[in-house]
Biopython code that builds the backbone (N, CA, C, O; Angstrom):
import numpy as np
from Bio.PDB.StructureBuilder import StructureBuilder

atoms = [
    (1, "MET", "N", (-38.967, 139.250, 143.240)),
    (1, "MET", "CA", (-38.888, 140.664, 142.907)),
    (1, "MET", "C", (-39.588, 141.464, 144.000)),
    (1, "MET", "O", (-40.699, 141.139, 144.419)),
    (2, "SER", "N", (-38.923, 142.499, 144.445)),
    (2, "SER", "CA", (-39.427, 143.366, 145.497)),
    (2, "SER", "C", (-40.364, 144.429, 144.924)),
    (2, "SER", "O", (-40.228, 144.832, 143.769)),
    (3, "LEU", "N", (-41.298, 144.870, 145.730)),
    (3, "LEU", "CA", (-42.199, 145.949, 145.339)),
    (3, "LEU", "C", (-41.400, 147.208, 145.014)),
    (3, "LEU", "O", (-41.768, 147.968, 144.118)),
    (4, "PHE", "N", (-40.320, 147.423, 145.736)),
    (4, "PHE", "CA", (-39.488, 148.607, 145.542)),
    (4, "PHE", "C", (-38.760, 148.604, 144.207)),
    (4, "PHE", "O", (-38.340, 149.660, 143.734)),
    (5, "SER", "N", (-38.604, 147.449, 143.600)),
    (5, "SER", "CA", (-37.873, 147.372, 142.338)),
    (5, "SER", "C", (-38.788, 147.449, 141.109)),
    (5, "SER", "O", (-38.311, 147.417, 139.975)),
    (6, "LEU", "N", (-40.088, 147.548, 141.334)),
    (6, "LEU", "CA", (-41.012, 147.657, 140.203)),
    (6, "LEU", "C", (-40.870, 149.010, 139.514)),
    (6, "LEU", "O", (-40.583, 150.011, 140.169)),
    (7, "PRO", "N", (-41.069, 149.049, 138.204)),
    (7, "PRO", "CA", (-41.029, 150.326, 137.491)),
    (7, "PRO", "C", (-42.163, 151.241, 137.951)),
    (7, "PRO", "O", (-43.208, 150.775, 138.406)),
    (8, "THR", "N", (-41.944, 152.524, 137.827)),
    (8, "THR", "CA", (-42.922, 153.526, 138.245)),
    (8, "THR", "C", (-44.289, 153.285, 137.610)),
    (8, "THR", "O", (-45.315, 153.433, 138.273)),
    (9, "GLU", "N", (-44.307, 152.919, 136.343)),
    (9, "GLU", "CA", (-45.571, 152.702, 135.635)),
    (9, "GLU", "C", (-46.410, 151.607, 136.305)),
    (9, "GLU", "O", (-47.628, 151.737, 136.427)),
    (10, "LEU", "N", (-45.758, 150.547, 136.729)),
    (10, "LEU", "CA", (-46.491, 149.458, 137.396)),
    (10, "LEU", "C", (-46.974, 149.885, 138.781)),
    (10, "LEU", "O", (-48.067, 149.515, 139.209)),
    (11, "LEU", "N", (-46.156, 150.658, 139.467)),
    (11, "LEU", "CA", (-46.572, 151.149, 140.776)),
    (11, "LEU", "C", (-47.800, 152.048, 140.657)),
    (11, "LEU", "O", (-48.703, 151.993, 141.491)),
    (12, "LEU", "N", (-47.823, 152.870, 139.619)),
    (12, "LEU", "CA", (-48.994, 153.734, 139.410)),
    (12, "LEU", "C", (-50.250, 152.926, 139.106)),
    (12, "LEU", "O", (-51.355, 153.327, 139.472)),
    (13, "LEU", "N", (-50.078, 151.795, 138.442)),
    (13, "LEU", "CA", (-51.231, 150.926, 138.181)),
    (13, "LEU", "C", (-51.808, 150.370, 139.479)),
    (13, "LEU", "O", (-53.009, 150.114, 139.567)),
    (14, "LEU", "N", (-50.971, 150.185, 140.469)),
    (14, "LEU", "CA", (-51.437, 149.689, 141.771)),
    (14, "LEU", "C", (-52.418, 150.653, 142.431)),
    (14, "LEU", "O", (-53.293, 150.233, 143.188)),
    (15, "THR", "N", (-52.272, 151.937, 142.147)),
    (15, "THR", "CA", (-53.141, 152.921, 142.803)),
    (15, "THR", "C", (-54.609, 152.727, 142.437)),
    (15, "THR", "O", (-55.496, 153.122, 143.194)),
    (16, "HIS", "N", (-54.865, 152.124, 141.287)),
    (16, "HIS", "CA", (-56.248, 151.898, 140.864)),
    (16, "HIS", "C", (-56.947, 150.866, 141.746)),
    (16, "HIS", "O", (-58.176, 150.804, 141.781)),
    (17, "ASN", "N", (-56.170, 150.062, 142.453)),
    (17, "ASN", "CA", (-56.740, 149.037, 143.327)),
    (17, "ASN", "C", (-56.860, 149.495, 144.775)),
    (17, "ASN", "O", (-57.359, 148.754, 145.623)),
    (18, "LEU", "N", (-56.407, 150.704, 145.058)),
    (18, "LEU", "CA", (-56.502, 151.237, 146.414)),
    (18, "LEU", "C", (-57.795, 152.024, 146.534)),
    (18, "LEU", "O", (-58.007, 152.999, 145.814)),
    (19, "GLN", "N", (-58.649, 151.603, 147.437)),
    (19, "GLN", "CA", (-59.974, 152.202, 147.546)),
    (19, "GLN", "C", (-59.974, 153.486, 148.365)),
    (19, "GLN", "O", (-60.719, 154.418, 148.061)),
    (20, "TYR", "N", (-59.150, 153.539, 149.393)),
    (20, "TYR", "CA", (-59.191, 154.660, 150.324)),
    (20, "TYR", "C", (-57.944, 155.528, 150.205)),
    (20, "TYR", "O", (-56.851, 155.038, 149.921)),
    (21, "ALA", "N", (-58.128, 156.814, 150.427)),
    (21, "ALA", "CA", (-57.004, 157.739, 150.394)),
    (21, "ALA", "C", (-55.970, 157.386, 151.463)),
    (21, "ALA", "O", (-54.776, 157.617, 151.275)),
    (22, "SER", "N", (-56.427, 156.833, 152.572)),
    (22, "SER", "CA", (-55.500, 156.463, 153.649)),
    (22, "SER", "C", (-54.530, 155.372, 153.194)),
    (22, "SER", "O", (-53.381, 155.333, 153.635)),
    (23, "GLU", "N", (-54.996, 154.489, 152.313)),
    (23, "GLU", "CA", (-54.113, 153.447, 151.782)),
    (23, "GLU", "C", (-53.042, 154.066, 150.892)),
    (23, "GLU", "O", (-51.869, 153.697, 150.964)),
    (24, "LEU", "N", (-53.452, 154.995, 150.069)),
    (24, "LEU", "CA", (-52.515, 155.679, 149.182)),
    (24, "LEU", "C", (-51.539, 156.532, 149.999)),
    (24, "LEU", "O", (-50.354, 156.612, 149.676)),
    (25, "SER", "N", (-52.038, 157.154, 151.039)),
    (25, "SER", "CA", (-51.191, 157.939, 151.923)),
    (25, "SER", "C", (-50.144, 157.055, 152.598)),
    (25, "SER", "O", (-48.980, 157.442, 152.705)),
    (26, "ALA", "N", (-50.546, 155.889, 153.047)),
    (26, "ALA", "CA", (-49.607, 154.959, 153.683)),
    (26, "ALA", "C", (-48.524, 154.526, 152.700)),
    (26, "ALA", "O", (-47.352, 154.435, 153.064)),
    (27, "MET", "N", (-48.910, 154.263, 151.468)),
    (27, "MET", "CA", (-47.925, 153.899, 150.448)),
    (27, "MET", "C", (-46.960, 155.064, 150.209)),
    (27, "MET", "O", (-45.755, 154.859, 150.059)),
    (28, "SER", "N", (-47.492, 156.270, 150.175)),
    (28, "SER", "CA", (-46.691, 157.455, 149.939)),
    (28, "SER", "C", (-45.653, 157.682, 151.042)),
    (28, "SER", "O", (-44.583, 158.236, 150.790)),
    (29, "GLN", "N", (-45.972, 157.257, 152.242)),
    (29, "GLN", "CA", (-45.088, 157.487, 153.384)),
    (29, "GLN", "C", (-44.042, 156.384, 153.574)),
    (29, "GLN", "O", (-43.228, 156.457, 154.495)),
    (30, "THR", "N", (-44.060, 155.377, 152.721)),
    (30, "THR", "CA", (-43.151, 154.241, 152.858)),
    (30, "THR", "C", (-41.690, 154.622, 152.642)),
    (30, "THR", "O", (-40.820, 154.244, 153.427)),
    (31, "CYS", "N", (-41.426, 155.371, 151.574)),
    (31, "CYS", "CA", (-40.051, 155.791, 151.274)),
    (31, "CYS", "C", (-40.112, 157.006, 150.357)),
    (31, "CYS", "O", (-41.183, 157.372, 149.871)),
    (32, "ARG", "N", (-38.973, 157.622, 150.125)),
    (32, "ARG", "CA", (-38.946, 158.837, 149.299)),
    (32, "ARG", "C", (-39.411, 158.581, 147.871)),
    (32, "ARG", "O", (-40.127, 159.397, 147.291)),
    (33, "ARG", "N", (-39.013, 157.468, 147.317)),
    (33, "ARG", "CA", (-39.424, 157.153, 145.938)),
    (33, "ARG", "C", (-40.941, 157.013, 145.857)),
    (33, "ARG", "O", (-41.567, 157.555, 144.946)),
    (34, "PHE", "N", (-41.527, 156.294, 146.797)),
    (34, "PHE", "CA", (-42.978, 156.122, 146.786)),
    (34, "PHE", "C", (-43.690, 157.448, 147.031)),
    (34, "PHE", "O", (-44.756, 157.697, 146.467)),
    (35, "HIS", "N", (-43.107, 158.293, 147.867)),
    (35, "HIS", "CA", (-43.706, 159.609, 148.106)),
    (35, "HIS", "C", (-43.752, 160.408, 146.806)),
    (35, "HIS", "O", (-44.761, 161.038, 146.487)),
    (36, "THR", "N", (-42.650, 160.375, 146.065)),
    (36, "THR", "CA", (-42.582, 161.088, 144.792)),
    (36, "THR", "C", (-43.609, 160.549, 143.796)),
    (36, "THR", "O", (-44.181, 161.312, 143.018)),
    (37, "ILE", "N", (-43.837, 159.264, 143.819)),
    (37, "ILE", "CA", (-44.760, 158.622, 142.878)),
    (37, "ILE", "C", (-46.218, 158.796, 143.298)),
    (37, "ILE", "O", (-47.065, 159.156, 142.481)),
    (38, "PHE", "N", (-46.506, 158.541, 144.565)),
    (38, "PHE", "CA", (-47.904, 158.455, 145.017)),
    (38, "PHE", "C", (-48.493, 159.762, 145.527)),
    (38, "PHE", "O", (-49.714, 159.916, 145.522)),
    (39, "ASP", "N", (-47.670, 160.705, 145.966)),
    (39, "ASP", "CA", (-48.200, 161.942, 146.531)),
    (39, "ASP", "C", (-49.035, 162.737, 145.520)),
    (39, "ASP", "O", (-50.116, 163.204, 145.880)),
    (40, "PRO", "N", (-48.583, 162.911, 144.268)),
    (40, "PRO", "CA", (-49.427, 163.620, 143.300)),
    (40, "PRO", "C", (-50.777, 162.923, 143.069)),
    (40, "PRO", "O", (-51.798, 163.592, 142.909)),
    (41, "GLU", "N", (-50.784, 161.609, 143.050)),
    (41, "GLU", "CA", (-52.036, 160.856, 142.883)),
    (41, "GLU", "C", (-52.952, 161.062, 144.083)),
    (41, "GLU", "O", (-54.168, 161.176, 143.932)),
    (42, "LEU", "N", (-52.369, 161.109, 145.261)),
    (42, "LEU", "CA", (-53.144, 161.330, 146.481)),
    (42, "LEU", "C", (-53.824, 162.690, 146.435)),
    (42, "LEU", "O", (-55.016, 162.786, 146.727)),
    (43, "TYR", "N", (-53.101, 163.734, 146.079)),
    (43, "TYR", "CA", (-53.688, 165.065, 146.010)),
    (43, "TYR", "C", (-54.661, 165.198, 144.840)),
    (43, "TYR", "O", (-55.613, 165.975, 144.910)),
    (44, "SER", "N", (-54.429, 164.454, 143.780)),
    (44, "SER", "CA", (-55.367, 164.454, 142.661)),
    (44, "SER", "C", (-56.714, 163.884, 143.098)),
    (44, "SER", "O", (-57.762, 164.435, 142.763)),
    (45, "ARG", "N", (-56.686, 162.793, 143.836)),
    (45, "ARG", "CA", (-57.934, 162.210, 144.349)),
    (45, "ARG", "C", (-58.607, 163.150, 145.325)),
    (45, "ARG", "O", (-59.831, 163.286, 145.336)),
    (46, "PHE", "N", (-57.800, 163.794, 146.140)),
    (46, "PHE", "CA", (-58.315, 164.739, 147.122)),
    (46, "PHE", "C", (-59.028, 165.890, 146.412)),
    (46, "PHE", "O", (-60.094, 166.326, 146.849)),
    (47, "ALA", "N", (-58.445, 166.377, 145.327)),
    (47, "ALA", "CA", (-59.014, 167.501, 144.595)),
    (47, "ALA", "C", (-60.316, 167.132, 143.892)),
    (47, "ALA", "O", (-61.129, 168.011, 143.609)),
    (48, "ASN", "N", (-60.528, 165.856, 143.606)),
    (48, "ASN", "CA", (-61.756, 165.440, 142.935)),
    (48, "ASN", "C", (-62.990, 165.658, 143.792)),
    (48, "ASN", "O", (-64.101, 165.740, 143.268)),
    (49, "SER", "N", (-62.812, 165.750, 145.080)),
    (49, "SER", "CA", (-63.937, 166.063, 145.962)),
    (49, "SER", "C", (-63.663, 167.406, 146.623)),
    (49, "SER", "O", (-63.695, 167.538, 147.847)),
    (50, "CYS", "N", (-63.397, 168.378, 145.798)),
    (50, "CYS", "CA", (-62.861, 169.673, 146.201)),
    (50, "CYS", "C", (-63.658, 170.478, 147.207)),
    (50, "CYS", "O", (-63.136, 170.847, 148.259)),
    (51, "GLU", "N", (-64.886, 170.749, 146.907)),
    (51, "GLU", "CA", (-65.599, 171.774, 147.661)),
    (51, "GLU", "C", (-65.492, 171.569, 149.166)),
    (51, "GLU", "O", (-65.062, 172.471, 149.885)),
    (52, "PHE", "N", (-65.874, 170.410, 149.642)),
    (52, "PHE", "CA", (-65.845, 170.152, 151.079)),
    (52, "PHE", "C", (-64.414, 170.145, 151.602)),
    (52, "PHE", "O", (-64.127, 170.733, 152.645)),
    (53, "ASN", "N", (-63.529, 169.488, 150.888)),
    (53, "ASN", "CA", (-62.161, 169.336, 151.362)),
    (53, "ASN", "C", (-61.398, 170.657, 151.415)),
    (53, "ASN", "O", (-60.664, 170.909, 152.371)),
    (54, "ILE", "N", (-61.561, 171.488, 150.412)),
    (54, "ILE", "CA", (-60.854, 172.770, 150.414)),
    (54, "ILE", "C", (-61.383, 173.659, 151.530)),
    (54, "ILE", "O", (-60.606, 174.332, 152.208)),
    (55, "LEU", "N", (-62.685, 173.669, 151.724)),
    (55, "LEU", "CA", (-63.237, 174.447, 152.827)),
    (55, "LEU", "C", (-62.682, 173.973, 154.161)),
    (55, "LEU", "O", (-62.394, 174.779, 155.045)),
    (56, "ARG", "N", (-62.536, 172.672, 154.300)),
    (56, "ARG", "CA", (-61.998, 172.123, 155.541)),
    (56, "ARG", "C", (-60.542, 172.537, 155.734)),
    (56, "ARG", "O", (-60.136, 172.867, 156.848)),
    (57, "LEU", "N", (-59.755, 172.525, 154.660)),
    (57, "LEU", "CA", (-58.362, 172.953, 154.752)),
    (57, "LEU", "C", (-58.253, 174.420, 155.163)),
    (57, "LEU", "O", (-57.407, 174.787, 155.978)),
    (58, "VAL", "N", (-59.112, 175.241, 154.593)),
    (58, "VAL", "CA", (-59.094, 176.667, 154.928)),
    (58, "VAL", "C", (-59.493, 176.863, 156.386)),
    (58, "VAL", "O", (-58.861, 177.633, 157.109)),
    (59, "GLU", "N", (-60.535, 176.170, 156.813)),
    (59, "GLU", "CA", (-60.999, 176.297, 158.196)),
    (59, "GLU", "C", (-59.935, 175.866, 159.198)),
    (59, "GLU", "O", (-59.812, 176.462, 160.268)),
    (60, "THR", "N", (-59.164, 174.830, 158.856)),
    (60, "THR", "CA", (-58.144, 174.331, 159.782)),
    (60, "THR", "C", (-56.797, 175.024, 159.591)),
    (60, "THR", "O", (-55.858, 174.768, 160.345)),
    (61, "GLY", "N", (-56.696, 175.890, 158.600)),
    (61, "GLY", "CA", (-55.464, 176.633, 158.367)),
    (61, "GLY", "C", (-54.332, 175.790, 157.813)),
    (61, "GLY", "O", (-53.162, 176.086, 158.058)),
    (62, "ASN", "N", (-54.662, 174.748, 157.072)),
    (62, "ASN", "CA", (-53.644, 173.850, 156.529)),
    (62, "ASN", "C", (-53.128, 174.392, 155.196)),
    (62, "ASN", "O", (-53.453, 173.863, 154.133)),
    (63, "SER", "N", (-52.322, 175.449, 155.263)),
    (63, "SER", "CA", (-51.837, 176.101, 154.048)),
    (63, "SER", "C", (-50.870, 175.218, 153.256)),
    (63, "SER", "O", (-50.798, 175.333, 152.032)),
    (64, "ASP", "N", (-50.130, 174.342, 153.933)),
    (64, "ASP", "CA", (-49.217, 173.441, 153.218)),
    (64, "ASP", "C", (-49.973, 172.537, 152.255)),
    (64, "ASP", "O", (-49.562, 172.369, 151.107)),
    (65, "ALA", "N", (-51.069, 171.958, 152.714)),
    (65, "ALA", "CA", (-51.862, 171.068, 151.862)),
    (65, "ALA", "C", (-52.511, 171.848, 150.725)),
    (65, "ALA", "O", (-52.620, 171.348, 149.605)),
    (66, "ILE", "N", (-52.941, 173.069, 151.013)),
    (66, "ILE", "CA", (-53.547, 173.896, 149.964)),
    (66, "ILE", "C", (-52.516, 174.186, 148.887)),
    (66, "ILE", "O", (-52.833, 174.129, 147.699)),
    (67, "GLN", "N", (-51.291, 174.496, 149.282)),
    (67, "GLN", "CA", (-50.231, 174.758, 148.313)),
    (67, "GLN", "C", (-49.911, 173.513, 147.495)),
    (67, "GLN", "O", (-49.636, 173.620, 146.300)),
    (68, "LYS", "N", (-49.940, 172.335, 148.112)),
    (68, "LYS", "CA", (-49.668, 171.097, 147.381)),
    (68, "LYS", "C", (-50.732, 170.826, 146.329)),
    (68, "LYS", "O", (-50.451, 170.244, 145.281)),
    (69, "LEU", "N", (-51.939, 171.247, 146.613)),
    (69, "LEU", "CA", (-53.001, 171.044, 145.625)),
    (69, "LEU", "C", (-52.704, 171.831, 144.357)),
    (69, "LEU", "O", (-53.059, 171.407, 143.257)),
    (70, "GLY", "N", (-52.064, 172.959, 144.511)),
    (70, "GLY", "CA", (-51.611, 173.766, 143.391)),
    (70, "GLY", "C", (-52.634, 173.916, 142.284)),
    (70, "GLY", "O", (-53.743, 174.399, 142.516)),
    (71, "LEU", "N", (-52.267, 173.506, 141.090)),
    (71, "LEU", "CA", (-53.128, 173.659, 139.928)),
    (71, "LEU", "C", (-54.348, 172.760, 139.974)),
    (71, "LEU", "O", (-55.330, 173.024, 139.280)),
    (72, "LEU", "N", (-54.313, 171.710, 140.771)),
    (72, "LEU", "CA", (-55.472, 170.828, 140.867)),
    (72, "LEU", "C", (-56.684, 171.569, 141.401)),
    (72, "LEU", "O", (-57.820, 171.254, 141.046)),
    (73, "VAL", "N", (-56.440, 172.550, 142.249)),
    (73, "VAL", "CA", (-57.533, 173.337, 142.819)),
    (73, "VAL", "C", (-58.280, 174.104, 141.736)),
    (73, "VAL", "O", (-59.494, 174.284, 141.835)),
    (74, "THR", "N", (-57.585, 174.552, 140.719)),
    (74, "THR", "CA", (-58.223, 175.340, 139.667)),
    (74, "THR", "C", (-59.226, 174.515, 138.872)),
    (74, "THR", "O", (-60.065, 175.086, 138.175)),
    (75, "ASN", "N", (-59.165, 173.202, 138.956)),
    (75, "ASN", "CA", (-60.101, 172.340, 138.244)),
    (75, "ASN", "C", (-61.414, 172.152, 138.990)),
    (75, "ASN", "O", (-62.331, 171.510, 138.479)),
    (76, "CYS", "N", (-61.509, 172.700, 140.180)),
    (76, "CYS", "CA", (-62.703, 172.524, 141.005)),
    (76, "CYS", "C", (-63.650, 173.693, 140.820)),
    (76, "CYS", "O", (-63.244, 174.782, 140.416)),
    (77, "LEU", "N", (-64.896, 173.455, 141.115)),
    (77, "LEU", "CA", (-65.894, 174.511, 141.106)),
    (77, "LEU", "C", (-66.042, 175.042, 142.516)),
    (77, "LEU", "O", (-66.596, 174.377, 143.391)),
    (78, "ILE", "N", (-65.539, 176.253, 142.726)),
    (78, "ILE", "CA", (-65.627, 176.861, 144.044)),
    (78, "ILE", "C", (-66.506, 178.103, 143.929)),
    (78, "ILE", "O", (-66.247, 178.993, 143.119)),
    (79, "PHE", "N", (-67.538, 178.143, 144.746)),
    (79, "PHE", "CA", (-68.471, 179.270, 144.706)),
    (79, "PHE", "C", (-68.299, 180.124, 145.933)),
    (79, "PHE", "O", (-68.995, 181.127, 146.089)),
]
sb = StructureBuilder()
sb.init_structure("model")
sb.init_model(0)
sb.init_chain("A")
sb.init_seg("    ")
for serial, (resi, resn, name, xyz) in enumerate(atoms, 1):
    if name == "N":
        sb.init_residue(resn, " ", resi, " ")
    sb.init_atom(name, np.array(xyz, "f"), 0.0, 1.0, " ", f" {name:<3s}", serial, name[0])
structure = sb.get_structure()
């Protein structure tokens, strides 16, 4: 059985074993299906350490990433 043929639920369980965001990002970039599955999880993890990361996005002008964070940003404490 191929990794690509696993159900979405099992693929999401794999994310719990990925320690670094770069690993999740690499999985997300593998194919369109994986991007659809893993990209929201990647941004969710990113939003969990909001303060520093959002400031960095603003400083670098990365508006695309800020837009992807969407509602996840509202869960952060920004002063």
